[in-house]
TIFIPA-885724 format. One record per residue: chain; x negated, y, z negated of N, C-alpha, C in turn. Coordinates in nm, 4 decimals. Each point is the difference from the previous one (the first is absolute). Layout:
// TIFIPA-885724
  cadena        nu        nv        nw       cau       cav       caw        cu        cv        cw
       A         X         Y         Z         X         Y         Z         X         Y         Z
...
END
This chain:
// TIFIPA-885724
  cadena        nu        nv        nw       cau       cav       caw        cu        cv        cw
       A   -1.0908    5.0377    2.5319   -0.0153   -0.0148   -0.1428    0.1301   -0.0465   -0.0638
       A    0.1152    0.0532    0.0466    0.1280   -0.0389   -0.0563    0.0256   -0.1475    0.0245
       A   -0.0380   -0.0482    0.1190    0.0191   -0.1409    0.0312   -0.0879   -0.0869   -0.0891
       A   -0.1211    0.0390   -0.0258   -0.0905   -0.0745   -0.0868    0.0552   -0.0053   -0.1406
       A    0.0545    0.1082   -0.0512    0.0584    0.0041   -0.1344    0.1203   -0.0920   -0.0080
       A    0.0816   -0.0023    0.1057    0.1170   -0.0859    0.0025   -0.0412   -0.1473    0.0021
       A   -0.1018   -0.0335    0.0786   -0.0509   -0.1368    0.0075   -0.0598   -0.0412   -0.1336
       A   -0.0754    0.0879   -0.0621   -0.0606   -0.0280   -0.1302    0.1079   -0.0230   -0.1048
       A    0.1056    0.0784    0.0011    0.1095   -0.0160   -0.0955    0.0681   -0.1353    0.0197
       A    0.0171   -0.0423    0.1244    0.0611   -0.1302    0.0284   -0.0890   -0.1124   -0.0478
       A   -0.1289    0.0098    0.0253   -0.0933   -0.1033   -0.0425   -0.0036   -0.0144   -0.1518
       A    0.0150    0.1096   -0.0714   -0.0013   -0.0063   -0.1459    0.1197   -0.0761   -0.0549
       A    0.1071   -0.0071    0.0787    0.1187   -0.0722   -0.0428   -0.0090   -0.1502    0.0252
       A   -0.0921   -0.0431    0.0874   -0.0134   -0.1414    0.0315   -0.0796   -0.0712   -0.1091
       A    0.0312   -0.1262   -0.0268   -0.0770   -0.0762   -0.0989   -0.1448   -0.0129    0.0436
       A   -0.0902    0.0025   -0.0955   -0.1430   -0.0067    0.0290   -0.0364   -0.1286    0.0732
       A    0.0616   -0.1114   -0.0330   -0.0319   -0.1270    0.0657    0.0343    0.0060    0.1485
       A    0.1094    0.0682    0.0334    0.0403    0.0110    0.1391   -0.1006    0.0837    0.0777
       A   -0.0448    0.1073   -0.0586   -0.0961    0.0892    0.0644   -0.1290   -0.0757    0.0274
       A   -0.0424   -0.0858   -0.0931   -0.1254   -0.0739    0.0152    0.0153   -0.1231    0.0887
       A    0.1178   -0.0236    0.0528    0.0204   -0.1108    0.0913    0.0393   -0.1298   -0.0687
       A    0.0113   -0.0027   -0.1305    0.0401   -0.1218   -0.0716    0.1416    0.0187   -0.0511
       A    0.0854   -0.0857    0.0398    0.1386    0.0087   -0.0441    0.0196   -0.0820   -0.1260
       A    0.0584    0.0596   -0.1022    0.0270   -0.0736   -0.1232    0.1094   -0.1032    0.0206
       A    0.0774    0.0124    0.1069    0.1070   -0.0945    0.0275   -0.0551   -0.1373    0.0416
       A   -0.1242   -0.0076    0.0452   -0.0551   -0.1272    0.0435   -0.0457   -0.0867   -0.1177
       A   -0.0237    0.0539   -0.1139   -0.0417   -0.0763   -0.1179    0.1231   -0.0342   -0.0817
       A    0.0294   -0.1297   -0.0122    0.1175   -0.0450   -0.0736   -0.0333   -0.0114   -0.1481
       A    0.0907    0.0447   -0.0811   -0.0159   -0.0143   -0.1444    0.0681   -0.1293   -0.0430
       A   -0.0657   -0.0766   -0.0857    0.0550   -0.1256   -0.0498    0.0326    0.0150   -0.1473
       A    0.1107   -0.0603   -0.0439    0.0323    0.0056   -0.1423   -0.1111   -0.0638   -0.0830
       A   -0.0161    0.0479   -0.1203   -0.0998   -0.0566   -0.0901    0.0483   -0.1360   -0.0496
       A   -0.0852   -0.1004    0.0081    0.0305   -0.1305   -0.0555   -0.0547   -0.0043   -0.1417
       A    0.0858   -0.0365   -0.0942   -0.0378   -0.0032   -0.1409    0.0114   -0.1436   -0.0513
       A   -0.1131   -0.0595   -0.0390    0.0043   -0.1354   -0.0557    0.0717   -0.0017   -0.1348
       A    0.0563   -0.1170   -0.0327    0.0639   -0.0172   -0.1289   -0.1027   -0.0032   -0.1120
       A    0.0462    0.0103   -0.1242   -0.0910    0.0002   -0.1149   -0.0873   -0.1258   -0.0041
       A   -0.1299    0.0217   -0.0229   -0.0944   -0.1107   -0.0140   -0.0520   -0.0566    0.1311
       A    0.0501    0.0469    0.1136   -0.0471   -0.0490    0.1289   -0.1105    0.0924    0.0526
       A   -0.0858   -0.0511    0.0881   -0.1118    0.0814    0.0497    0.0469    0.1254    0.0725
       A   -0.0768    0.1064   -0.0161    0.0294    0.1245    0.0709   -0.0466   -0.0106    0.1444
       A    0.0485    0.0901    0.0824   -0.0448    0.0029    0.1387   -0.1488    0.0307    0.0081
       A   -0.0489    0.0890   -0.0857   -0.1424    0.0332   -0.0009   -0.0845   -0.1230   -0.0341
       A    0.0457   -0.0801   -0.0948   -0.0735   -0.1221   -0.0359   -0.0067   -0.0988    0.1164
       A    0.0990    0.0036    0.0854    0.0047   -0.0892    0.1154   -0.0598    0.0626    0.1251
       A   -0.0444    0.1240   -0.0120   -0.0511    0.0761    0.1133    0.1046    0.0085    0.1120
       A    0.1241    0.0277   -0.0399    0.1119    0.0145    0.0921    0.0638    0.1371   -0.0167
       A    0.0779    0.0379    0.0978    0.0795    0.1222   -0.0072    0.1446   -0.0349    0.0325
       A    0.0894    0.0889   -0.0361    0.1396   -0.0190    0.0379    0.0121   -0.0079    0.1519
       A   -0.0718    0.0877    0.0710    0.0050   -0.0027    0.1461   -0.0407   -0.1366    0.0546
       A   -0.1042   -0.0592   -0.0549   -0.0446   -0.1321    0.0464    0.1081   -0.1051   -0.0223
       A    0.0670    0.0042   -0.1145    0.1048   -0.0978   -0.0293    0.1218    0.0176    0.0895
       A    0.0259    0.1225    0.0414    0.1126    0.0267    0.0901   -0.0327   -0.0361    0.1452
       A   -0.1256    0.0048    0.0370   -0.0336   -0.0193    0.1409   -0.0553   -0.1392    0.0313
       A   -0.0357   -0.0799   -0.1011   -0.0505   -0.1347    0.0295    0.1137   -0.0935    0.0390
       A   -0.0332   -0.0963    0.0818    0.0976   -0.1001    0.0426    0.0203   -0.0989   -0.1144
       A    0.1253   -0.0266   -0.0388    0.0230   -0.0945   -0.1092   -0.0481   -0.1406    0.0366
       A   -0.0622   -0.0673   -0.0956   -0.0463   -0.1379    0.0187    0.1106   -0.0938   -0.0464
       A    0.0923   -0.0278    0.0905    0.1128   -0.0858   -0.0343   -0.0506   -0.1421   -0.0204
       A    0.0569   -0.0684   -0.1002   -0.0577   -0.1259   -0.0435    0.0753   -0.1254    0.0427
       A    0.1285   -0.0064   -0.0264    0.0722   -0.1234    0.0284    0.1365    0.0313    0.0586
       A    0.0602   -0.0988    0.0658    0.1253    0.0202    0.0710    0.1212    0.0086   -0.0907
       A    0.1097    0.0466    0.0558    0.1230    0.0226   -0.0750    0.0536   -0.1260   -0.0674
       A   -0.0031   -0.1136    0.0687    0.0570   -0.1218   -0.0566   -0.0756   -0.0397   -0.1268
       A   -0.1323   -0.0008    0.0077   -0.0798   -0.0376   -0.1165    0.0210    0.0987   -0.1139
       A    0.0073    0.1290    0.0312    0.0232    0.0997   -0.1046    0.1366   -0.0186   -0.0654
       A    0.1004   -0.0276    0.0806    0.1363   -0.0111   -0.0518    0.0170   -0.1222   -0.0902
       A   -0.0827   -0.1026    0.0183    0.0173   -0.1251   -0.0729   -0.0931   -0.0147   -0.1199
       A   -0.0693    0.1023   -0.0429   -0.1063   -0.0181   -0.0968    0.0431   -0.0074   -0.1452
       A    0.1214    0.0329   -0.0345    0.0384   -0.0002   -0.1405    0.1394   -0.0570   -0.0177
       A    0.0102   -0.0984   -0.0882    0.1324   -0.0528   -0.0315    0.0595    0.0723   -0.1206
       A   -0.0753    0.0941   -0.0575    0.0457    0.0742   -0.1169    0.0693    0.1309    0.0349
       A   -0.0235    0.0500    0.1208    0.0531    0.1308    0.0379    0.0313    0.0003    0.1487
       A    0.1119    0.0559    0.0357    0.0362    0.0156    0.1403   -0.0320    0.1423    0.0427
       A   -0.0914    0.0131    0.0963   -0.0379    0.1324    0.0491    0.1234    0.0714    0.0535
       A    0.0006    0.1329   -0.0143    0.1160    0.0765    0.0446   -0.0404    0.1361    0.0544
       A    0.0843    0.0518    0.0874   -0.0194    0.1331    0.0564    0.0933    0.0970   -0.0711
       A   -0.0471    0.1253   -0.0172    0.0807    0.1060   -0.0601    0.0389    0.0996    0.1082
       A    0.1191    0.0551   -0.0125    0.0392    0.1124    0.0848    0.0244    0.1245   -0.0844
       A    0.0106   -0.0165   -0.1298    0.0301    0.1134   -0.0883   -0.1243    0.0785   -0.0420
       A   -0.1179   -0.0577    0.0160   -0.1244    0.0718   -0.0273   -0.1040   -0.0467    0.1014
       A   -0.0374    0.0902    0.0883   -0.0957   -0.0356    0.1042   -0.1083    0.1065    0.0107
       A   -0.1128   -0.0427    0.0549   -0.1141    0.0888    0.0186   -0.0468   -0.0092    0.1449
       A   -0.0744    0.0980    0.0422   -0.0546    0.0030    0.1350   -0.0946   -0.1179    0.0198
       A    0.0166   -0.0725    0.1106   -0.0801   -0.1197    0.0258   -0.1499    0.0316    0.0030
       A   -0.0405    0.1165    0.0487   -0.1423    0.0347    0.0032   -0.0566    0.0149   -0.1402
       A    0.0798    0.0529   -0.0931   -0.0435    0.0112   -0.1391   -0.0145   -0.1385   -0.0623
       A    0.0928   -0.0884    0.0310   -0.0032   -0.1373   -0.0520   -0.1232   -0.0726    0.0537
       A   -0.0274    0.0148    0.1290   -0.1151   -0.0680    0.0599   -0.1310    0.0552   -0.0549
       A   -0.0071    0.1281   -0.0314   -0.1212    0.0551   -0.0625   -0.0245   -0.0695   -0.1341
       A    0.1057   -0.0201   -0.0786   -0.0149   -0.0723   -0.1277   -0.0383   -0.1454    0.0247
       A    0.0592   -0.0627    0.1005   -0.0383   -0.1364    0.0370   -0.1497   -0.0057    0.0297
       A   -0.0492    0.0939    0.0812   -0.1423    0.0023    0.0345   -0.0865    0.0168   -0.1253
       A    0.0430    0.0845   -0.0925   -0.0728    0.0176   -0.1261   -0.0052   -0.1329   -0.0766
       A    0.1145   -0.0646   -0.0170    0.0052   -0.1262   -0.0747   -0.0849   -0.1074    0.0667
       A   -0.0009   -0.0033    0.1319   -0.0857   -0.0938    0.0730   -0.1478    0.0288   -0.0280
       A   -0.0362    0.1272   -0.0084   -0.1393    0.0374   -0.0233   -0.0479   -0.0341   -0.1405
       A    0.0917   -0.0159   -0.0945   -0.0392   -0.0397   -0.1360    0.0469   -0.1429   -0.0279
       A    0.0185   -0.0768    0.1049    0.0596   -0.1328   -0.0035   -0.0424   -0.0919   -0.1122
       A   -0.1278   -0.0060   -0.0344   -0.0492   -0.0898   -0.1037    0.0254    0.0487   -0.1409
       A    0.0419    0.1239   -0.0150    0.0327    0.0552   -0.1322    0.1322   -0.0568   -0.0489
       A    0.0193    0.0056   -0.1297    0.1267   -0.0420   -0.0583    0.0984    0.1167   -0.0001
       A    0.1186   -0.0250    0.0507    0.1110    0.0949   -0.0113    0.0897   -0.0554   -0.1105
       A   -0.0105    0.0588   -0.1158    0.0683   -0.0526   -0.1181    0.1136    0.0900   -0.0442
       A    0.1000   -0.0644   -0.0568    0.1112    0.0710   -0.0630   -0.0015   -0.0416   -0.1465
       A   -0.0406    0.0920   -0.0842    0.0022   -0.0235   -0.1437    0.1261    0.0641   -0.0539
       A    0.0892   -0.0811   -0.0497    0.1322    0.0473   -0.0383    0.0961   -0.0316    0.1122
       A    0.0951    0.0893    0.0218    0.1045   -0.0269    0.0992   -0.0333    0.0470    0.1407
       A   -0.0590    0.1209    0.0128   -0.0224    0.0597    0.1319   -0.1328    0.0717    0.0064
       A   -0.0535    0.0120    0.1214   -0.1240    0.0730    0.0225    0.0015    0.0552    0.1419
       A   -0.0772    0.1050    0.0219   -0.0115    0.0604    0.1332   -0.1338   -0.0415    0.0605
       A    0.0017   -0.0384    0.1285   -0.1224   -0.0382    0.0694   -0.0494    0.1077    0.0953
       A    0.0916    0.0792    0.0567   -0.0416    0.0974    0.1000    0.1122    0.1008    0.0247
       A   -0.0415    0.1242    0.0244    0.0901    0.1067    0.0444   -0.0603    0.0606    0.1263
       A    0.0827    0.0241    0.1006   -0.0452    0.0693    0.1212    0.1206    0.0636    0.0665
       A   -0.0050    0.1300    0.0177    0.1113    0.0693    0.0655    0.1311   -0.0287   -0.0702
       A    0.0928   -0.0614    0.0703    0.1322   -0.0300   -0.0569    0.0046   -0.1368   -0.0677
       A   -0.1081   -0.0777    0.0090    0.0015   -0.1393   -0.0463   -0.0611   -0.0182   -0.1386
       A    0.0614   -0.0905   -0.0744   -0.0637   -0.0517   -0.1206    0.0088   -0.1518    0.0064
       A   -0.1118   -0.0629   -0.0321   -0.0068   -0.1454   -0.0045   -0.0158   -0.0351   -0.1474
       A    0.0939   -0.0795   -0.0492   -0.0007   -0.0326   -0.1427    0.0066   -0.1507   -0.0184
       A   -0.0231   -0.0426   -0.1228    0.0109   -0.1404   -0.0350    0.0886   -0.0156   -0.1213
       A    0.0771   -0.1072   -0.0015    0.0843   -0.0326   -0.1145   -0.0358   -0.1389   -0.0499
       A   -0.0160   -0.0107   -0.1299   -0.0307   -0.1261   -0.0650    0.1315   -0.0683   -0.0356
       A    0.0287   -0.1124    0.0641    0.1227   -0.0744   -0.0289   -0.0321   -0.1358   -0.0632
       A   -0.1216   -0.0123   -0.0545   -0.0466   -0.1281   -0.0531    0.0593   -0.0358   -0.1354
       A    0.0494    0.0994   -0.0731    0.0453   -0.0244   -0.1364   -0.1140    0.0047   -0.0995
       A   -0.1208    0.0306    0.0485   -0.1161    0.0161   -0.0876   -0.0442    0.1456    0.0033
       A   -0.1090    0.0303   -0.0694   -0.0428    0.1397   -0.0113   -0.0663    0.0541    0.1256
       A   -0.0401   -0.0863    0.0948   -0.0646    0.0508    0.1207    0.0117   -0.0995    0.1150
       A   -0.0214    0.0530    0.1190   -0.0059   -0.0811    0.1221   -0.1043    0.0651    0.0898
       A   -0.0758   -0.0809    0.0717   -0.1046    0.0546    0.0860   -0.0194   -0.0871    0.1224
       A   -0.0451    0.0634    0.1062   -0.0387   -0.0667    0.1244   -0.1163    0.0766    0.0590
       A   -0.0704   -0.0622    0.0920   -0.0998    0.0747    0.0745    0.0712    0.1112    0.0756
       A   -0.0664    0.1129    0.0138    0.0616    0.1112    0.0737    0.0278   -0.0391    0.1450
       A   -0.0789   -0.0913    0.0572    0.0280   -0.0467    0.1364    0.1322   -0.0763    0.0048
       A    0.0379   -0.0695   -0.1088    0.1287   -0.0689   -0.0048    0.1154    0.0989   -0.0183
       A   -0.0250    0.1090   -0.0705    0.0984    0.1077   -0.0104    0.0172    0.0646    0.1378
       A   -0.1119    0.0180    0.0717    0.0063    0.0576    0.1351    0.0852   -0.0867    0.0925
       A   -0.0061   -0.1323   -0.0161    0.0817   -0.0874    0.0834    0.1488    0.0220   -0.0243
       A    0.0369    0.0288   -0.1239    0.1403    0.0325   -0.0290    0.0382    0.1306    0.0693
       A   -0.0894    0.0981   -0.0041    0.0253    0.1275    0.0687    0.0125   -0.0250    0.1504
       A   -0.0852   -0.0878    0.0536    0.0080   -0.0339    0.1420    0.1370   -0.0590    0.0339
       A    0.0490   -0.0919   -0.0833    0.1321   -0.0582    0.0256    0.1059    0.1095    0.0045
       A   -0.0106    0.0944   -0.0928    0.1009    0.1060   -0.0086   -0.0050    0.0911    0.1220
       A   -0.1191    0.0482    0.0391   -0.0012    0.0931    0.1134    0.0227   -0.0710    0.1325
       A   -0.0187   -0.1313    0.0041    0.0280   -0.0759    0.1216    0.1491   -0.0311    0.0137
       A    0.0648   -0.0325   -0.1109    0.1385   -0.0465    0.0039    0.1036    0.1044   -0.0404
       A   -0.0424    0.1084   -0.0602    0.0948    0.0982   -0.0547   -0.0205    0.1387    0.0590
       A   -0.0418    0.0081    0.1238   -0.0278    0.1263    0.0668    0.1203    0.0372    0.0863
       A    0.0687    0.1057   -0.0405    0.1144    0.0488    0.0759   -0.0293    0.1439    0.0413
       A   -0.0283    0.0180    0.1272   -0.0277    0.1340    0.0514   -0.1190    0.0678   -0.0650
       A   -0.1018   -0.0781   -0.0354   -0.1196    0.0574   -0.0618    0.0127    0.0224   -0.1495
       A    0.1088   -0.0462   -0.0599    0.0200    0.0096   -0.1442    0.0005   -0.1412   -0.0592
       A   -0.0721   -0.0172   -0.1117   -0.0230   -0.1325   -0.0566    0.0332    0.0004   -0.1482
       A    0.0668   -0.1057   -0.0438    0.0244   -0.0201   -0.1428    0.0310   -0.1451   -0.0250
       A   -0.0475   -0.0524   -0.1116    0.0297   -0.1388   -0.0310   -0.0792   -0.0510   -0.1171
       A    0.0194   -0.1297   -0.0272   -0.0713   -0.0683   -0.1074   -0.0367   -0.1391    0.0484
       A   -0.1209   -0.0445   -0.0372   -0.0485   -0.1318    0.0378   -0.0942   -0.0498   -0.1084
       A   -0.0028   -0.1309   -0.0172   -0.0927   -0.0587   -0.0960   -0.1421    0.0115    0.0534
       A   -0.0943    0.0273   -0.0910   -0.1406   -0.0041    0.0391   -0.0288   -0.1400    0.0522
       A   -0.0818   -0.0112    0.1016   -0.0263   -0.1293    0.0623   -0.0427   -0.1025   -0.1054
       A    0.0752   -0.1109   -0.0069   -0.0322   -0.1075   -0.0919    0.0356    0.0259   -0.1446
       A    0.0702    0.1097   -0.0294    0.0287    0.0341   -0.1393    0.1385    0.0629   -0.0103
       A    0.0998   -0.0820   -0.0277    0.1360    0.0502   -0.0150    0.0240    0.0750   -0.1291
       A   -0.1028    0.0103   -0.0847    0.0124    0.0757   -0.1252   -0.0358    0.1467    0.0160
       A   -0.0588    0.0365    0.1141   -0.0376    0.1385    0.0273    0.0753    0.0451    0.1244
       A    0.0983    0.0863   -0.0197    0.0825    0.0493    0.1103   -0.0502    0.1383    0.0402
       A   -0.0277    0.0136    0.1270   -0.0535    0.1241    0.0554    0.1140    0.0782    0.0630
       A    0.0096    0.1274   -0.0342    0.1052    0.0860    0.0546   -0.0583    0.1103    0.0856
       A    0.0683    0.0304    0.1087   -0.0308    0.1158    0.0844    0.1222    0.0900   -0.0073
       A   -0.0216    0.1198   -0.0522    0.1099    0.0944   -0.0214   -0.0428    0.1409    0.0356
       A    0.0976    0.0886    0.0068   -0.0277    0.1412    0.0175   -0.0477    0.0556   -0.1334
       A   -0.1040    0.0785    0.0032   -0.0598    0.0536   -0.1227    0.0970    0.0874   -0.0775
       A    0.0978    0.0569    0.0676    0.0966    0.0884   -0.0661    0.1261   -0.0719   -0.0459
       A    0.0013   -0.1308    0.0114    0.1210   -0.0744   -0.0382    0.0106   -0.0183   -0.1467
END
């Protein structure tokens, strides 16, 4: 009886998932992806943050073509504000999934996506009240950044939206 009581006391200290044979360590938690204002929600797209983190990115065009697309802005990498590459790619996947939508910047700046440590933003450098591109063209700028500005899994930079040097896309750390 004493041995049974000791075993029962030990079992009560173990997590319920472990006792039932399911380890909570096998299920990975993914940061919540938050779309920018006015962009479709994940529910509207029938997507989850987990899906955006685990899907393979649909890379579109090569580095040379991306680097040469704007005579108005020279793409650049940042080292002073960087985000985890997986968070950046989750936002890239989101922007690709809403590709035909307009990613607009009314005023000077706008946010397109937040995920984990990453924020993807847009800056209007047109000299007018707004600048816009298809979200798929904004995604191409994000692709240039995570392809060319990845140092040890940390990414930061700015690139013109594909075909639009008036809309500059930034990848930064959300806490910067």
